[in-house]
N, C-alpha and C positions, 0 to 999 in steps of 0.2 A: 080083592076089593075090601075096603074098610067096612067094618060092621057099622051100624047106626050108632052103637054105643061109642065106638072109636071116633066117629065123626062128631059126635056130640061133645066128647072130652076135648077134642082139638079146638072147637069153637069156643068152649068155656075157657080154655087156657089162653087162647088168642085174645079174647075180650078181657080176661084178667090182666094180661100183660099190657094191653092198650089202656086200661083204666089206671094202672100203676104209673105208666109213662106220662099220662095226662095229668094225674095228680102231682107227680114230681115236677113237671113243667109249671103247673100253676103255682106250687110252693116256691119254686126258684124265681118265677116272675114276681110274686108277692115280696120275696126277700129283696128284690132289686128296687122296689118302690120305697123311697125314703118316708119315714113315719115322723110326724110331728111329736116332739117330747116336751115342748113348753111353748106357750103363746100368751099374747096380751096386747095392750094398748101402749102407744108411745107418742101420741099426739091426738088432737081432736078428731081427725079422720085418718090417722095413721096407726097401723098395727104391725106387730112383729110376731115371727114364729121361728122356732129352732127345730131342725130335724136331727134324726139320729146319726147322720153323716157329718154333723158339724157346721151346717150352712144356716147362717142367720139371715132371714129374709125380712126386709122392711117394705111394707106395701101401703097403698092408699093414696090420698091426695092431701097437699098442703104441707105445712111445717112439721118437721120432727120436734118433739119436745126437747128443750134444753135442760141439762142437769147441772146442779151446783157442783157436784164432785162425782168421781166415778162410782162411789158407793150407792148412788141413787138411781142409776139406770136400772130398768126392770129386769134386765138379763144378767144382773150382777152375779147371782148365785151360779149362773151356768157359763161364766166367762171362760173357764178353763177348757170347755168342750167346744168352743167356737173357733172353726178353722177359716171359714170364708164368710163374707158378708155380701149380700146382693141387696141392693136398693132399687126398687122397681120404679118404672116411669109414673109420674104423678107426684112423687115426693119432691119437695123443693128445696129442703135444707138438711144438713147433717147437724144435729143438736150439739150443743156445747158439751164437751167431755163424754160424748156418746160411746166412743170406743177406746177411751183412755186406758193405756196399760194393758191392752189385749195382746199379750206376748205371743199367743198361739196363732193369731191371724196371719195368713200369708198373701191374701188377696181381698180386694174390695172392689166391687163392681158398681158404677154409678150411671144413672141414666142422664140424658140431656136436660131433663127437667130440673136438675139440682142447680140452684143459683148461689147457695151460701155454704160455706164450710165453716162451722163454728169454732170458737176458741177451744183449745185443748181436744179437738175432735178426734184425732188419731194419735195424740201424743203418747209416746212410750210404746208404740206398736212395733216392738224390736224385730219381729219376724216378717214384717211387711217389706217385699222386695220391689215391686212396681206399683205405681199408682197413676191412673190417668185422670187428670182434672178436666171435666167436660167443658166444651165451649159454652159461654153464658155465665160462668163464674166471674164475678167482678172483684171480689174481696176475699183474700186469704187471711183469716183472723190470726191473732197472736197465738203462738205456741201450737198451731194447728197440727204440725208434723214434727214437733220437737222430740228429739232423741228416737226417731225412726232409724235406728243404726244399721238396718240392713237395706234401706232404700237406695237403689243404685241409680235409677233414672226418674226424672220428674219432668212432665211437659207443663209449661205455663202458657195457657192459650192467650190470644190477643184480646180477650175479653176482660182480662184481669187488669185492674188499674192501680191496686194497692196491695203491698206485701207487708203485713204488720210485724210487730216486735217478735223476734225469735221464732218466726213462722217455721223455719227449716233448720234452726239451730241444733247442733249435735247429730246431725244426719252424717255420720261418720264414714258411710260408704258411697255417698253421692259424688259422682265424678264429673258430671257435665251439666251445666245449667245455661239456658238462654233466657234473658230477661227481655220480653217483647216490648215493642215501642209503645204499647198501650199503658204500660206501667208508668205511673208519675213518681211514686216514692217507693224506695226500698228502705224500710224502717229499722229502728234500732236492733242490732243483733240478729237481723233476719237470717244470715247464713253463718252465724258465729260458730267456730269450731267444726266446720265441715272439713275435716282433716284430709279427706281423700280427693277434694275438689281440685281438679287440675285445669279445668277450662271453664271460664266464665265469659259470657257474651252479653254485654249491656247494650241495647239498641237504642237509637235515637228516639227521644221521647221522655226518658227518665230525667227528672230534675234534681232529686235529692238521693244521695247515698248516705244513709243514716249513720249515726255513731255506732261503732263496733259491728257494722253490717257484715264484714268479712273477717273479723278478728280471729286469729289463729288458724286461718285456712293455710296450713303449712306446706301444702302440695301445690299451691297455685303459682304458676310461673310467669304469667303475663296477664295484662289487663289493659283493655281499650275502654276509656271513658268517653262517651259521646258528647257532641257539642251542646247538647240540651242540658247537661248537668251544670248547675250553678253552685252546688253546695256538697262538700265532702266532709262528713261529721268526724267528731273526735274519734281517734283509734279505729277508723274504718277499716284499715288494712294492717292493724297492729299485729306484729309477729307473723306476717306472711313470709316466712323465712326463705322460701324458694323463689319469691318473686324477683325476676331479673329485669323486667322492662315494664313501662307503664306509658300510656298516652293520655295526657291531660289537656284538654282544650283550653284556649284563652278565656273562654266564657266563664270558667270556674272563678267565682269571686271569693269563696270562702273554703279554706282547708283547715280543718279542725286540729286541735293539739293532739300530737302523737298519731296523726293519721297513718304515717308509714313507719312508725317506730318498730325496730326489730326486723325490718327488711334488709337484712345484712347483705343480700346479693344484688340489691337494686343499684344499677349503675347508670341507667339512662331514662330520661324523661323527654318524650317527643310531643310537641304541640302541633295541633291542626294538621295531623296526618290525613291525607286525602283518601287513604284506604281504610280509615277508621271503621266505616260502617257498612263495607261491602257484603257482610254476612247478615245484615239486619233488614234488608229490603228497604233501605232508606229511600231508594228512588222509585219504589213501587207506588 
């Protein structure tokens, strides 16, 4: 039998090991909890915080402040540390130039409360791969996604009615776009030099394809223009050098200068094709 001294020593050793294990677990758990390294205000009732894992969180209610240039957003000095952006429910807008030239960002999460994406909002976010535009957005401002060169896919919900100048210009990895029937105008240079874009579906409802809208989309092979379109702007499909076929409805009353200049493989134009809108939900 163990002596009292041996039993006491055993208990002490056991309690010591238990204490060490508990302390180590507590430290490990504490290390797993992100810590805030910077924070502040970015709107009347909107705040921001950045944690040590590189997540920038925007929270509160109402509009995010807009910024004249990227040098004036409050997280400017921390920009190289930001990897992800999370905007929480209640925030209704992404301010102008809010994340301009954030080359380290790979993901941005938006709530359904967002209604406006400001000018230059994510311009130059060259590491951004996917971006989901929430339902409720009605307007995509100019240069909003300009030069997001890693952006592969973009959804445009049916709440959007207007795609402004150069909104997706220079998105050189973008390969598939569906313009929903809610969109009225595709403005000047909206998809200019999206050189990897090989499939573009424009649904019934669009009235105007603006000047330079698809200028330099050198990988685009075919395009169907719905009957709702009346105006194709100057150089709209300029230098779409892989384009081999296009469907133009009789309702088009204006085709701008050099609209198809440099489309060296274009051999056929078809009018009033009955299958033009089968992928656009035209009969729904």
